[in-house]
Backbone as a printed PyTorch tensor [residue, N CA C, xyz], in Angstrom:
tensor([[[ 50.9040, -34.9590, -22.7500],
         [ 50.0370, -34.2450, -23.6700],
         [ 49.0800, -33.3530, -22.8530]],

        [[ 49.0920, -32.0620, -23.1790],
         [ 48.2640, -31.1150, -22.4420],
         [ 46.8240, -31.1640, -22.9350]],

        [[ 45.8240, -31.0820, -21.9770],
         [ 44.4200, -31.0820, -22.4030],
         [ 44.0910, -29.7970, -23.1570]],

        [[ 43.2330, -29.9250, -24.1440],
         [ 42.8360, -28.7590, -24.9410],
         [ 41.9370, -27.8480, -24.1080]],

        [[ 42.2230, -26.5840, -24.1600],
         [ 41.4200, -25.5890, -23.4230],
         [ 40.6040, -24.7970, -24.4330]],

        [[ 39.2920, -24.7810, -24.2530],
         [ 38.4240, -24.0590, -25.1810],
         [ 38.6010, -22.5570, -24.9900]],

        [[ 38.8470, -21.8770, -26.0650],
         [ 39.0290, -20.4310, -25.9950],
         [ 37.6650, -19.7420, -25.8710]],

        [[ 37.5680, -18.7210, -25.0290],
         [ 36.2850, -18.0300, -24.8430],
         [ 35.8560, -17.3240, -26.1220]],

        [[ 34.5570, -17.3820, -26.3770],
         [ 34.0210, -16.7040, -27.5560],
         [ 33.9610, -15.1970, -27.2910]],

        [[ 34.1010, -14.4610, -28.3580],
         [ 34.0320, -13.0030, -28.2390],
         [ 32.5700, -12.5920, -28.0520]],

        [[ 32.2150, -12.0590, -26.8350],
         [ 30.8330, -11.6990, -26.5460],
         [ 30.5600, -10.2110, -26.6760]],

        [[ 31.5020,  -9.4540, -27.2760],
         [ 31.3360,  -8.0060, -27.3730],
         [ 30.0790,  -7.6260, -28.1500]],

        [[ 29.8790,  -8.2150, -29.2960],
         [ 28.7060,  -7.8970, -30.1120],
         [ 27.4200,  -8.2780, -29.3850]],

        [[ 27.4590,  -9.4410, -28.7500],
         [ 26.2820,  -9.8990, -27.9950],
         [ 25.9420,  -8.9100, -26.8660]],

        [[ 26.9680,  -8.4240, -26.1640],
         [ 26.7630,  -7.4730, -25.0640],
         [ 26.2210,  -6.1430, -25.5680]],

        [[ 26.7120,  -5.6800, -26.7140],
         [ 26.2320,  -4.4260, -27.2820],
         [ 24.7630,  -4.5210, -27.6780]],

        [[ 24.3990,  -5.6300, -28.3140],
         [ 23.0110,  -5.8300, -28.7210],
         [ 22.1010,  -5.8880, -27.4980]],

        [[ 22.5340,  -6.6300, -26.4690],
         [ 21.7490,  -6.7400, -25.2350],
         [ 21.5760,  -5.3640, -24.5710]],

        [[ 22.6600,  -4.6040, -24.4910],
         [ 22.5990,  -3.2720, -23.8710],
         [ 21.6720,  -2.3490, -24.6520]],

        [[ 21.7640,  -2.4040, -25.9840],
         [ 20.9210,  -1.5540, -26.8280],
         [ 19.4430,  -1.8930, -26.6400]],

        [[ 19.1180,  -3.1890, -26.6540],
         [ 17.7300,  -3.6080, -26.4850],
         [ 17.2120,  -3.2530, -25.0920]],

        [[ 18.0600,  -3.4350, -24.0860],
         [ 17.6670,  -3.0980, -22.7180],
         [ 17.3720,  -1.5990, -22.6050]],

        [[ 18.2120,  -0.7760, -23.2430],
         [ 18.0050,   0.6790, -23.2280],
         [ 16.6780,   1.0490, -23.8850]],

        [[ 16.4140,   0.4630, -25.0360],
         [ 15.1750,   0.7480, -25.7440],
         [ 13.9600,   0.3630, -24.8950]],

        [[ 13.9970,  -0.8280, -24.3200],
         [ 12.8740,  -1.3080, -23.5130],
         [ 12.6480,  -0.4120, -22.2970]],

        [[ 13.7130,  -0.0490, -21.5870],
         [ 13.5500,   0.7860, -20.3850],
         [ 13.0910,   2.1960, -20.7400]],

        [[ 13.5800,   2.7440, -21.8610],
         [ 13.1370,   4.0760, -22.2780],
         [ 11.6460,   4.0580, -22.5930]],

        [[ 11.2130,   3.0300, -23.3090],
         [  9.7950,   2.9300, -23.6700],
         [  8.9360,   2.7290, -22.4280]],

        [[  9.3620,   1.8070, -21.5460],
         [  8.5640,   1.5080, -20.3540],
         [  8.5710,   2.6590, -19.3500]],

        [[  9.7640,   3.1600, -19.0140],
         [  9.8700,   4.1610, -17.9590],
         [  9.7410,   5.5980, -18.4600]],

        [[ 10.0050,   5.8100, -19.7410],
         [  9.9290,   7.1600, -20.2740],
         [  8.6280,   7.4820, -20.9890]],

        [[  7.8900,   6.4460, -21.3940],
         [  6.6470,   6.6790, -22.1270],
         [  5.4510,   6.0060, -21.4570]],

        [[  5.5280,   4.6950, -21.3020],
         [  4.3820,   3.9490, -20.7730],
         [  4.0570,   4.3590, -19.3330]],

        [[  5.0560,   4.3290, -18.4530],
         [  4.8250,   4.6520, -17.0370],
         [  4.2620,   6.0720, -16.8560]],

        [[  4.8720,   7.1260, -17.4620],
         [  4.2910,   8.4660, -17.2990],
         [  2.8650,   8.5730, -17.8370]],

        [[  2.5840,   7.9120, -18.9570],
         [  1.2260,   7.9690, -19.5010],
         [  0.2230,   7.2880, -18.5760]],

        [[  0.6110,   6.1500, -18.0200],
         [ -0.2760,   5.4300, -17.0930],
         [ -0.5180,   6.2660, -15.8410]],

        [[  0.5550,   6.8370, -15.2550],
         [  0.4110,   7.6510, -14.0510],
         [ -0.4270,   8.9110, -14.3200]],

        [[ -0.1990,   9.5300, -15.4850],
         [ -0.9790,  10.7090, -15.8500],
         [ -2.4520,  10.3440, -16.0110]],

        [[ -2.7100,   9.2070, -16.6640],
         [ -4.0970,   8.7650, -16.8530],
         [ -4.7910,   8.4960, -15.5320]],

        [[ -4.0890,   7.8160, -14.6190],
         [ -4.6650,   7.5200, -13.3010],
         [ -4.9410,   8.8180, -12.5310]],

        [[ -3.9680,   9.7460, -12.5660],
         [ -4.1540,  11.0050, -11.8300],
         [ -5.2740,  11.8450, -12.4370]],

        [[ -5.4170,  11.7980, -13.7710],
         [ -6.4990,  12.5500, -14.4190],
         [ -7.8730,  12.0210, -14.0130]],

        [[ -7.9390,  10.7230, -13.7280],
         [ -9.2080,  10.1190, -13.3260],
         [ -9.4790,  10.3650, -11.8430]],

        [[ -8.4580,  10.1450, -11.0060],
         [ -8.6470,  10.2430,  -9.5610],
         [ -8.5330,  11.6780,  -9.0350]],

        [[ -7.6140,  12.4570,  -9.5980],
         [ -7.3750,  13.8260,  -9.1190],
         [ -7.2960,  14.7940, -10.3050]],

        [[ -8.3920,  15.0020, -11.0250],
         [ -8.3410,  15.8280, -12.2450],
         [ -7.8890,  17.2630, -12.0040]],

        [[ -8.3410,  17.8710, -10.9090],
         [ -7.9630,  19.2600, -10.6420],
         [ -6.4640,  19.3870, -10.3990]],

        [[ -5.9280,  18.5130,  -9.5370],
         [ -4.5050,  18.5660,  -9.2240],
         [ -3.6420,  18.2190, -10.4310]],

        [[ -4.0960,  17.2450, -11.2160],
         [ -3.3280,  16.8350, -12.3920],
         [ -3.2410,  17.9360, -13.4290]],

        [[ -4.1790,  18.8550, -13.4090],
         [ -4.1890,  19.9560, -14.3630],
         [ -3.6530,  21.2520, -13.7660]],

        [[ -2.9210,  21.1520, -12.6560],
         [ -2.2550,  22.3210, -12.0870],
         [ -3.0400,  23.1000, -11.0650]],

        [[ -4.1570,  22.5500, -10.5890],
         [ -4.9890,  23.2340,  -9.5870],
         [ -5.3600,  24.6500, -10.0370]],

        [[ -5.7090,  24.7700, -11.3190],
         [ -6.0800,  26.0710, -11.8830],
         [ -7.4300,  26.5130, -11.3290]],

        [[ -7.5160,  27.7840, -10.9730],
         [ -8.7490,  28.3710, -10.4480],
         [ -9.3720,  29.2300, -11.5460]],

        [[-10.6670,  29.0260, -11.7770],
         [-11.3800,  29.7590, -12.8220],
         [-12.4350,  30.6750, -12.2090]],

        [[-12.5970,  31.8330, -12.8150],
         [-13.6790,  32.7580, -12.4630],
         [-14.3840,  33.1310, -13.7620]],

        [[-15.6690,  32.8340, -13.8220],
         [-16.4560,  33.0680, -15.0340],
         [-15.8350,  32.3930, -16.2520]],

        [[-15.3010,  31.1930, -16.0170],
         [-14.7350,  30.4190, -17.1150],
         [-13.3350,  30.8120, -17.5270]],

        [[-12.7540,  31.8150, -16.8710],
         [-11.4010,  32.2620, -17.2270],
         [-10.4200,  31.9060, -16.1120]],

        [[ -9.2430,  31.4020, -16.4710],
         [ -8.2570,  31.0750, -15.4290],
         [ -7.6910,  32.3480, -14.8030]],

        [[ -7.6350,  32.3710, -13.4770],
         [ -7.1150,  33.5420, -12.7740],
         [ -5.8790,  33.2200, -11.9440]],

        [[ -5.4850,  31.9670, -11.9530],
         [ -4.3070,  31.5710, -11.1910],
         [ -4.3910,  30.1240, -10.7740]],

        [[ -3.4160,  29.7220,  -9.9930],
         [ -3.3850,  28.3670,  -9.4450],
         [ -3.3930,  28.4520,  -7.9290]],

        [[ -4.1180,  27.5440,  -7.3120],
         [ -4.1900,  27.5610,  -5.8470],
         [ -2.8960,  27.0830,  -5.1960]],

        [[ -1.9660,  26.5620,  -5.9920],
         [ -0.7060,  26.0700,  -5.4260],
         [  0.5020,  26.8860,  -5.8750]],

        [[  0.2630,  27.9830,  -6.5950],
         [  1.3700,  28.8380,  -7.0440],
         [  1.0640,  30.2810,  -6.6520]],

        [[  1.9410,  30.8680,  -5.8590],
         [  1.7520,  32.2480,  -5.4320],
         [  1.9340,  33.2150,  -6.5890]],

        [[  1.3390,  34.3780,  -6.4680],
         [  1.4710,  35.4060,  -7.4940],
         [  1.5520,  36.7730,  -6.8460]],

        [[  1.9590,  37.7610,  -7.6330],
         [  2.1370,  39.1120,  -7.1110],
         [  0.7960,  39.8410,  -7.0310]],

        [[  0.5010,  40.3920,  -5.8490],
         [ -0.7030,  41.1910,  -5.6330],
         [ -0.2440,  42.5840,  -5.2170]],

        [[ -0.6050,  43.5890,  -6.0010],
         [ -0.1180,  44.9400,  -5.7130],
         [ -1.2100,  45.9150,  -5.3000]],

        [[ -2.4610,  45.6360,  -5.6310],
         [ -3.5410,  46.5670,  -5.2880],
         [ -3.8420,  46.5050,  -3.7900]],

        [[ -4.1380,  47.6480,  -3.1820],
         [ -4.4270,  47.6670,  -1.7390],
         [ -5.6960,  46.9120,  -1.3620]],

        [[ -6.5420,  46.6260,  -2.3470],
         [ -7.7850,  45.8950,  -2.0790],
         [ -7.5500,  44.4000,  -1.9010]],

        [[ -6.3190,  43.9550,  -2.1490],
         [ -6.0160,  42.5260,  -2.0570],
         [ -4.9720,  42.2300,  -0.9850]],

        [[ -5.1030,  41.0530,  -0.4040],
         [ -4.0690,  40.5630,   0.4950],
         [ -2.8330,  40.2270,  -0.3300]],

        [[ -1.6660,  40.5360,   0.1820],
         [ -0.4140,  40.2140,  -0.4990],
         [  0.1500,  38.9140,   0.0530]],

        [[  0.8710,  38.2120,  -0.7980],
         [  1.5170,  36.9720,  -0.3700],
         [  2.9100,  37.2490,   0.1570]],

        [[  3.6690,  36.1910,   0.3000],
         [  5.0390,  36.3250,   0.7840],
         [  5.9190,  36.9680,  -0.2850]],

        [[  6.9610,  37.6770,   0.1190],
         [  7.9200,  38.1840,  -0.8700],
         [  8.5230,  37.0130,  -1.6330]],

        [[  8.9720,  37.2770,  -2.8560],
         [  9.4930,  36.1950,  -3.6920],
         [ 10.8660,  36.5330,  -4.2550]],

        [[ 11.7330,  35.5210,  -4.2540],
         [ 13.0520,  35.6490,  -4.8770],
         [ 13.1490,  34.7260,  -6.0810]],

        [[ 12.0000,  34.2740,  -6.5700],
         [ 11.9700,  33.3410,  -7.7000],
         [ 12.0160,  34.0980,  -9.0170]],

        [[ 13.1010,  33.9860,  -9.7320],
         [ 13.2290,  34.6740, -11.0050],
         [ 13.6470,  36.1160, -10.8350]],

        [[ 13.7770,  36.8260, -11.9600],
         [ 14.2710,  38.2010, -11.9540],
         [ 13.3380,  39.1470, -11.2060]],

        [[ 12.0410,  39.0020, -11.4340],
         [ 11.0690,  39.8940, -10.8030],
         [ 10.2250,  39.2120,  -9.7300]],

        [[ 10.5800,  37.9820,  -9.3790],
         [  9.8360,  37.2450,  -8.3640],
         [  8.6270,  36.5290,  -8.9220]],

        [[  8.1560,  35.5700,  -8.1830],
         [  6.9370,  34.8050,  -8.5010],
         [  7.0170,  34.1000,  -9.8630]],

        [[  8.2060,  33.6990, -10.2610],
         [  8.3880,  33.0030, -11.5340],
         [  8.3860,  31.4970, -11.2830]],

        [[  7.3220,  30.7800, -11.6770],
         [  7.2600,  29.3350, -11.3990],
         [  8.2580,  28.5140, -12.1980]],

        [[  8.9040,  29.1350, -13.1930],
         [  9.9230,  28.4110, -13.9610],
         [ 11.3140,  28.6030, -13.3690]],

        [[ 11.4280,  29.4180, -12.3340],
         [ 12.7360,  29.6680, -11.7170],
         [ 12.5810,  29.7530, -10.2070]],

        [[ 11.9900,  28.7210,  -9.6240],
         [ 11.7180,  28.7530,  -8.1910],
         [ 13.0040,  28.7100,  -7.3770]],

        [[ 12.9380,  29.3080,  -6.2190],
         [ 14.0850,  29.2900,  -5.3260],
         [ 14.0330,  30.4460,  -4.3540]],

        [[ 14.8030,  30.3260,  -3.2900],
         [ 14.8700,  31.3740,  -2.2840],
         [ 16.0970,  32.2410,  -2.4880]],

        [[ 16.4200,  33.0460,  -1.4940],
         [ 17.5820,  33.9270,  -1.6010],
         [ 18.8850,  33.1840,  -1.3420]],

        [[ 18.7930,  32.0500,  -0.6470],
         [ 19.9760,  31.2650,  -0.2660],
         [ 20.9270,  32.0540,   0.6330]],

        [[ 20.4010,  33.0300,   1.3400],
         [ 21.2140,  33.8070,   2.2670],
         [ 21.0560,  33.2430,   3.6740]],

        [[ 22.1630,  33.1480,   4.3980],
         [ 22.1430,  32.6020,   5.7530],
         [ 21.5840,  33.5930,   6.7540]],

        [[ 21.2320,  33.1060,   7.9490],
         [ 20.6110,  33.9780,   8.9590],
         [ 21.5200,  35.1000,   9.4460]],

        [[ 22.8250,  34.9800,   9.2580],
         [ 23.7360,  36.0400,   9.6920],
         [ 24.1610,  36.9370,   8.5290]],

        [[ 23.5740,  36.7210,   7.3670],
         [ 23.9290,  37.5170,   6.1810],
         [ 23.4840,  38.9640,   6.3420]],

        [[ 24.4250,  39.8970,   6.1650],
         [ 24.0740,  41.3220,   6.2540],
         [ 23.0730,  41.7040,   5.1670]],

        [[ 23.2290,  41.1010,   3.9910],
         [ 22.3160,  41.3930,   2.8870],
         [ 20.8920,  40.9770,   3.2480]],

        [[ 20.7490,  39.8070,   3.8850],
         [ 19.4220,  39.3380,   4.3000],
         [ 18.8450,  40.2330,   5.3910]],

        [[ 19.6690,  40.6000,   6.3440],
         [ 19.2080,  41.4610,   7.4410],
         [ 18.7520,  42.8160,   6.9080]],

        [[ 19.5410,  43.3930,   6.0020],
         [ 19.1800,  44.6930,   5.4170],
         [ 17.8990,  44.5900,   4.5970]],

        [[ 17.7700,  43.4930,   3.8230],
         [ 16.5760,  43.3080,   2.9990],
         [ 15.3300,  43.1290,   3.8680]],

        [[ 15.4920,  42.4080,   4.9770],
         [ 14.3640,  42.1920,   5.8850],
         [ 13.9440,  43.5020,   6.5500]],

        [[ 14.9200,  44.3010,   6.9500],
         [ 14.6000,  45.6050,   7.5580],
         [ 13.8820,  46.5030,   6.5630]],

        [[ 14.3470,  46.4940,   5.3120],
         [ 13.7000,  47.3060,   4.2770],
         [ 12.2800,  46.8120,   4.0090]],

        [[ 12.1020,  45.4830,   4.0400],
         [ 10.7680,  44.9120,   3.8190],
         [  9.8230,  45.2940,   4.9580]],

        [[ 10.3380,  45.3450,   6.1710],
         [  9.5110,  45.7420,   7.3190],
         [  9.0580,  47.1950,   7.1770]],

        [[  9.9800,  48.0600,   6.7640],
         [  9.6410,  49.4740,   6.5690],
         [  8.5670,  49.6080,   5.4910]],

        [[  8.7470,  48.8970,   4.3610],
         [  7.7790,  48.9670,   3.2610],
         [  6.4270,  48.4100,   3.6820]],

        [[  6.4430,  47.3350,   4.4690],
         [  5.1960,  46.7180,   4.9220],
         [  4.4210,  47.6610,   5.8410]],

        [[  5.1360,  48.2970,   6.7550],
         [  4.4770,  49.2350,   7.6780],
         [  3.9220,  50.4450,   6.9210]],

        [[  4.6420,  50.8720,   5.8970],
         [  4.1730,  52.0090,   5.1000],
         [  2.9070,  51.6500,   4.3330]],

        [[  2.8490,  50.4100,   3.8310],
         [  1.6730,  49.9670,   3.0660],
         [  0.4990,  49.6400,   3.9710]],

        [[  0.7820,  49.3900,   5.2460],
         [ -0.2710,  49.0140,   6.2010],
         [ -0.2030,  49.9160,   7.4330]],

        [[ -0.4710,  51.2130,   7.2650],
         [ -0.3090,  52.1520,   8.3830],
         [ -1.2800,  51.9270,   9.5330]],

        [[ -2.3890,  51.2580,   9.2650],
         [ -3.3860,  51.0580,  10.3200],
         [ -3.2280,  49.7150,  11.0390]],

        [[ -2.2110,  48.9550,  10.6590],
         [ -2.0070,  47.6470,  11.2960],
         [ -1.5710,  47.8280,  12.7410]],

        [[ -2.1400,  47.0200,  13.6040],
         [ -1.8050,  47.1160,  15.0320],
         [ -1.1050,  45.8640,  15.5460]],

        [[ -1.1010,  44.8050,  14.7380],
         [ -0.4810,  43.5530,  15.1570],
         [  1.0200,  43.5720,  14.9050]],

        [[  1.7750,  42.7060,  15.5670],
         [  3.2130,  42.6060,  15.2820],
         [  3.4410,  42.1760,  13.8280]],

        [[  4.5480,  42.6080,  13.2620],
         [  4.8650,  42.2730,  11.8720],
         [  5.1210,  40.7620,  11.7590]],

        [[  4.3420,  40.0610,  10.9300],
         [  4.5570,  38.6230,  10.7410],
         [  5.7940,  38.3980,   9.8720]],

        [[  6.6350,  37.4680,  10.2620],
         [  7.8780,  37.2290,   9.5290],
         [  7.6410,  36.7350,   8.1090]],

        [[  6.5240,  36.0460,   7.8710],
         [  6.3100,  35.5260,   6.5140],
         [  5.9540,  36.6320,   5.5260]],

        [[  5.6870,  37.8550,   5.9850],
         [  5.4260,  38.9570,   5.0700],
         [  6.6850,  39.7560,   4.7390]],

        [[  7.7930,  39.4260,   5.3910],
         [  9.0380,  40.1640,   5.1380],
         [ 10.1880,  39.2470,   4.7440]],

        [[  9.9320,  37.9580,   4.6590],
         [ 10.9630,  37.0070,   4.2160],
         [ 10.3630,  36.1070,   3.1380]],

        [[ 11.1610,  35.7820,   2.1440],
         [ 10.6680,  34.9400,   1.0530],
         [ 10.7080,  33.4660,   1.4560]],

        [[  9.8660,  32.6880,   0.8190],
         [  9.8370,  31.2570,   1.0890],
         [ 10.9520,  30.5660,   0.3020]],

        [[ 11.1690,  29.2920,   0.5760],
         [ 12.2230,  28.5470,  -0.1130],
         [ 11.9410,  28.4130,  -1.6000]],

        [[ 10.6660,  28.3170,  -1.9670],
         [ 10.3190,  28.1530,  -3.3770],
         [ 10.1520,  29.4890,  -4.0880]],

        [[  9.7500,  30.5140,  -3.3510],
         [  9.4880,  31.8050,  -3.9640],
         [  8.0960,  31.9290,  -4.5460]],

        [[  7.3380,  30.8270,  -4.5220],
         [  5.9730,  30.8640,  -5.0740],
         [  4.9740,  30.2650,  -4.0810]],

        [[  5.2460,  30.4390,  -2.8010],
         [  4.3560,  29.9360,  -1.7600],
         [  2.9900,  30.6030,  -1.9070]],

        [[  1.9160,  29.8260,  -2.0570],
         [  0.5930,  30.4210,  -2.2590],
         [ -0.1060,  30.8260,  -0.9650]],

        [[  0.4770,  30.4830,   0.1690],
         [ -0.1940,  30.6840,   1.4530],
         [  0.5580,  31.6680,   2.3410]],

        [[ -0.1830,  32.2620,   3.2550],
         [  0.3950,  33.0770,   4.3160],
         [ -0.1960,  32.5930,   5.6340]],

        [[  0.4170,  32.9930,   6.7170],
         [ -0.1050,  32.6240,   8.0290],
         [ -1.3690,  33.4300,   8.3210]],

        [[ -2.2350,  32.9170,   9.1870],
         [ -3.4130,  33.7170,   9.5820],
         [ -3.0050,  35.0790,  10.1420]],

        [[ -1.8850,  35.1090,  10.8910],
         [ -1.4080,  36.3750,  11.4520],
         [ -1.0770,  37.3840,  10.3510]],

        [[ -0.4970,  36.8750,   9.2420],
         [ -0.1560,  37.7570,   8.1240],
         [ -1.4130,  38.3010,   7.4540]],

        [[ -2.4510,  37.4960,   7.4020],
         [ -3.7130,  37.9580,   6.8210],
         [ -4.3750,  38.9930,   7.7260]],

        [[ -4.4430,  38.7020,   9.0150],
         [ -5.0760,  39.6490,   9.9410],
         [ -4.2910,  40.9630,  10.0150]],

        [[ -2.9690,  40.8960,   9.8270],
         [ -2.1480,  42.1070,   9.8310],
         [ -2.5640,  43.0340,   8.6900]],

        [[ -2.8660,  42.4550,   7.5350],
         [ -3.2150,  43.2440,   6.3530],
         [ -4.6960,  43.6450,   6.2990]],

        [[ -5.4950,  43.0210,   7.1470],
         [ -6.9450,  43.2240,   7.0930],
         [ -7.3750,  44.6960,   7.1740]],

        [[ -6.7760,  45.5390,   8.0450],
         [ -7.2070,  46.9470,   8.0840],
         [ -7.0260,  47.6580,   6.7400]],

        [[ -5.9180,  47.3990,   6.0550],
         [ -5.7030,  48.0180,   4.7410],
         [ -6.7310,  47.5620,   3.7290]],

        [[ -6.9770,  46.2560,   3.6920],
         [ -7.9390,  45.6980,   2.7350],
         [ -9.3450,  46.2310,   3.0250]],

        [[ -9.7020,  46.2930,   4.3020],
         [-11.0260,  46.7850,   4.6790],
         [-11.2080,  48.2480,   4.2620]],

        [[-10.1880,  49.0550,   4.4980],
         [-10.2550,  50.4740,   4.1420],
         [-10.3500,  50.6480,   2.6240]],

        [[ -9.5540,  49.8870,   1.8650],
         [ -9.5440,  50.0070,   0.4040],
         [-10.8600,  49.5290,  -0.2080]],

        [[-11.4930,  48.5600,   0.4260],
         [-12.7510,  48.0200,  -0.0970],
         [-13.9770,  48.6820,   0.5220]],

        [[-13.7200,  49.6050,   1.4330],
         [-14.8170,  50.2770,   2.1420],
         [-15.7110,  49.2550,   2.8550]],

        [[-15.0620,  48.3060,   3.5060],
         [-15.7510,  47.2980,   4.3070],
         [-15.3560,  47.4860,   5.7570]],

        [[-16.1340,  46.9170,   6.6440],
         [-15.7510,  46.9700,   8.0560],
         [-14.6250,  45.9700,   8.2940]],

        [[-13.7990,  46.2760,   9.2740],
         [-12.6960,  45.3810,   9.6130],
         [-13.2310,  44.0300,  10.0730]],

        [[-14.3280,  44.0460,  10.8040],
         [-14.9250,  42.7880,  11.2650],
         [-15.3540,  41.9190,  10.0940]],

        [[-15.8730,  42.5330,   9.0380],
         [-16.3190,  41.7650,   7.8700],
         [-15.1380,  41.1120,   7.1630]],

        [[-14.0470,  41.8770,   7.0220],
         [-12.8530,  41.3200,   6.3680],
         [-12.2460,  40.2170,   7.2310]],

        [[-12.1710,  40.4480,   8.5200],
         [-11.6370,  39.4180,   9.4190],
         [-12.4860,  38.1490,   9.3840]],

        [[-13.7860,  38.3260,   9.1980],
         [-14.6760,  37.1560,   9.1180],
         [-14.3820,  36.3460,   7.8660]],

        [[-14.0990,  37.0310,   6.7620],
         [-13.7420,  36.3240,   5.5160],
         [-12.4290,  35.5690,   5.7120]],

        [[-11.4760,  36.2250,   6.3520],
         [-10.1950,  35.5570,   6.6280],
         [-10.4170,  34.3130,   7.4770]],

        [[-11.1960,  34.4630,   8.5440],
         [-11.4510,  33.3430,   9.4470],
         [-12.0820,  32.1590,   8.7210]],

        [[-12.9380,  32.4500,   7.7340],
         [-13.5840,  31.3790,   6.9630],
         [-12.6000,  30.6430,   6.0710]],

        [[-11.4420,  31.2510,   5.8040],
         [-10.4810,  30.6600,   4.8740],
         [ -9.1680,  30.2590,   5.5350]],

        [[ -9.2050,  30.1190,   6.8380],
         [ -8.0270,  29.5860,   7.5420],
         [ -8.0730,  28.0680,   7.4710]],

        [[ -7.0470,  27.4840,   6.8770],
         [ -6.9460,  26.0260,   6.7870],
         [ -6.0790,  25.5270,   7.9380]],

        [[ -6.5310,  24.4700,   8.5940],
         [ -5.7660,  23.8990,   9.6950],
         [ -4.6100,  23.0530,   9.2020]],

        [[ -3.9240,  22.4180,  10.1330],
         [ -2.8080,  21.5400,   9.7770],
         [ -3.3140,  20.3490,   8.9670]],

        [[ -2.5520,  19.9550,   7.9650],
         [ -2.9160,  18.7870,   7.1700],
         [ -2.9100,  17.5450,   8.0520]],

        [[ -3.9760,  16.7650,   7.9450],
         [ -4.1530,  15.5510,   8.7490],
         [ -4.1350,  15.8550,  10.2430]],

        [[ -4.2740,  17.1140,  10.5840],
         [ -4.3270,  17.4900,  11.9920],
         [ -2.9940,  17.7140,  12.6620]],

        [[ -1.8690,  17.3810,  11.9840],
         [ -0.5690,  17.5430,  12.6500],
         [  0.5580,  17.9640,  11.7070]],

        [[  0.3120,  18.0080,  10.3990],
         [  1.3710,  18.3800,   9.4510],
         [  1.2650,  19.8590,   9.0730]],

        [[  2.3830,  20.5580,   9.1350],
         [  2.3990,  21.9670,   8.7540],
         [  1.7720,  22.8770,   9.7850]],

        [[  1.4510,  24.0760,   9.3450],
         [  0.8750,  25.0890,  10.2250],
         [ -0.4240,  25.6160,   9.6160]],

        [[ -1.2990,  26.2010,  10.4270],
         [ -2.5040,  26.8280,   9.8660],
         [ -2.1000,  27.8780,   8.8310]],

        [[ -2.8800,  28.0110,   7.7730],
         [ -2.5110,  28.9280,   6.6970],
         [ -3.7490,  29.4450,   5.9730]],

        [[ -3.5370,  30.5150,   5.2260],
         [ -4.5880,  31.1310,   4.4120],
         [ -4.0820,  31.1620,   2.9760]],

        [[ -4.8700,  30.6180,   2.0520],
         [ -4.5060,  30.6820,   0.6450],
         [ -4.8450,  32.0810,   0.1240]],

        [[ -3.8350,  32.7890,  -0.3730],
         [ -4.0060,  34.1950,  -0.7580],
         [ -4.9890,  34.3490,  -1.9220]],

        [[ -4.8450,  33.5260,  -2.9380],
         [ -5.7630,  33.6080,  -4.0790],
         [ -7.1950,  33.3300,  -3.6420]],

        [[ -7.3510,  32.3380,  -2.8140],
         [ -8.6820,  31.9440,  -2.3530],
         [ -9.3830,  33.0480,  -1.5700]],

        [[ -8.6670,  33.6660,  -0.6430],
         [ -9.2890,  34.7050,   0.1820],
         [ -9.5560,  35.9620,  -0.6320]],

        [[ -8.6670,  36.2840,  -1.5740],
         [ -8.9010,  37.4600,  -2.4270],
         [-10.1050,  37.2770,  -3.3340]],

        [[-10.2580,  36.0730,  -3.8780],
         [-11.4200,  35.8030,  -4.7210],
         [-12.7010,  35.7990,  -3.8960]],

        [[-12.6160,  35.3530,  -2.6570],
         [-13.7990,  35.3700,  -1.7740],
         [-14.2340,  36.8070,  -1.5150]],

        [[-13.2750,  37.7120,  -1.3530],
         [-13.6150,  39.1220,  -1.1560],
         [-14.2300,  39.7100,  -2.4230]],

        [[-13.6710,  39.3460,  -3.5820],
         [-14.2390,  39.8290,  -4.8500],
         [-15.6700,  39.3380,  -5.0280]],

        [[-15.9240,  38.1190,  -4.5780],
         [-17.2450,  37.5290,  -4.7610],
         [-18.3150,  38.2420,  -3.9330]],

        [[-17.8920,  38.9740,  -2.9060],
         [-18.8420,  39.7070,  -2.0790],
         [-19.3320,  40.9440,  -2.7770]]])
């Protein structure tokens, strides 16, 4: 006589219910509760950063200190070229050109940018800084190198009817060193230095 073998119960319904409940719980916890808690903590500890690092002048927003923008007037320092979006500087479509260092298209574009830069800055005496003729990986880099700022200083000084020494002094006051003393490179925030010049 063979021993009776218990047949396994059908656990399909049980598994579906468990999976459904697990999905609901994780969506609520990770999709709603966690973001709200993190947002609340950041709003308390870092309110400026949590709100996009918006810069205000006379109560009106004029930009963000972490998002580059297009500056076309000769009285302002220009940022890096941008390949973000159709017309550049689009924070909803960030990205670079994705062209390699041997790309003819990149080489031609860089040469054209150098010609345009020299034409816009005829009184510049410093070597052309590469960050003024090549776009950043994001396309919305808010900073330029100190060399890029000093390169543009003669144009800005002439357009504002200021002495070159005065403009260079403003630039020098807004050169930020490496983060924590060793991360990144010294840089100048374009929005910050332009607003400092306006404030004068």
